[in-house]
Every structure is written in C-alpha cells, then in structure tokens.
N, C-alpha and C positions, 0 to 999 in steps of 0.2 A: 228742897226748892230752887237752889242753884243748878242743880244739875238737869231738872225739868226746864228750867228757863234755855240752859244751853242746848238741849236737845231738840226744842220747837225752834230756836234760832238757827240752828244747822238745818233743820229740815225747811224753813223757810227758804233759807239762803241755797240750798240746792234745787227747791222748787222753781224759786225765780231765776236760779241760772240756766236751768231746762227751759223755761218759757222764753228766757231771753236768747236762746240759741236758736229758737225757731222764728223771731222776730225779726224784721229788718231795722235797723236802726243806724242812724250816722253818727259819725263820730269827729269831734274839732280836730283829730290827728289829721282825718283824710283832707280837711283843707288845708293843713299845713302841707302835708306831703304834695298834694297837688300844686302848692303854691312853689314849694321846693323844685319842683318839675318843671316849673316854667308857665303853668296855666293862670290865668288870670282870677282863680279863685280867691275871693276874698271874705266869704261867708258861706252859709249854707245854700243861699239862693244858686250858687253853681250847680247843683244839682236836684234842688227842692223848690217848691213854689211859695215857701214859708222861709222868713229869713230864721226862724227858729222852731223848726218842725216839731210838734208833739210826738213822742215815741210812739204811743199807741196808733198814732196816724201817718206815719213818716212814709208808708209805702203808698199811701193815697195823696200823698203831698209832693210825688217826684215831677220833675220837669222831664222834658225829651231826654236830656243826658243822664237823669238819674234813671229813667226807665231803660234807657240802653245799657247803663251799667249792671242793672239787675239782670237784664239778658245773657251780659257776659258772665255773671255768676253762673248763671244756668248752663251757659256754654262750656266754661272751664269746670262745672261740677265744684265749685267752693260754697262755702257758706260765708265767706266776707270779700268785700270789695278790695279789687287792686287798683289803687289810681293810676297804675301805669299803663292801664288799658285806656286810658282816656287818650292816648296818643294816636290810637286807631277810631277815635270818635268821628263818625262821617259829619259831622254839624260844624266842625271849627273849634276853635278854642275858645271865642267868646260867648 
C-alpha cells in the first residue's frame, strides 16, 4: 500500500511540475530582487493588477510593466523573468 501511495505521489509531483513549467507565475523573490536592484517594488502590484494574484489568473492580472516583462521573456527566449530587465522598461521606475 505504501509503495502505491509513493508512486501516485511521485506521479502527481511530476505532473504538477510539468504544468507549473508552462504557466506564468510570480514569485515573492522577484519583488525582493527588484527592491534590491533599486526599484520601488513593495508587493505584487508592481507588475500585477492584484496585490495577491491568483496563480491560475496571474497572466490575466498583469499591468503594463508585467506585460512588458512577459514580452521580454519571449524576446530572450527564457522561461522565467529576470528582474534586471526592469532597468530597460520604458515606463519608468514608479
């Protein structure tokens, strides 16, 4: 019984990991990195329209800065945002 539970648990973890790789999600670490880089990011509202965006709706809840970062991901052909790109954001720091 334990081995069946372990196998199902491992399969679920792999499935969720694969699903997570394809979805856009913000991370609290990005707010800290942006802050450390000198940007006035205090919470998720720096790139989202909601203070705590729901993971499954994160892409729909992006403000202009967040949409720009997603475009940069495509331009740089990466799967994750690099907050250092914010220095090139045309809309300013605030």
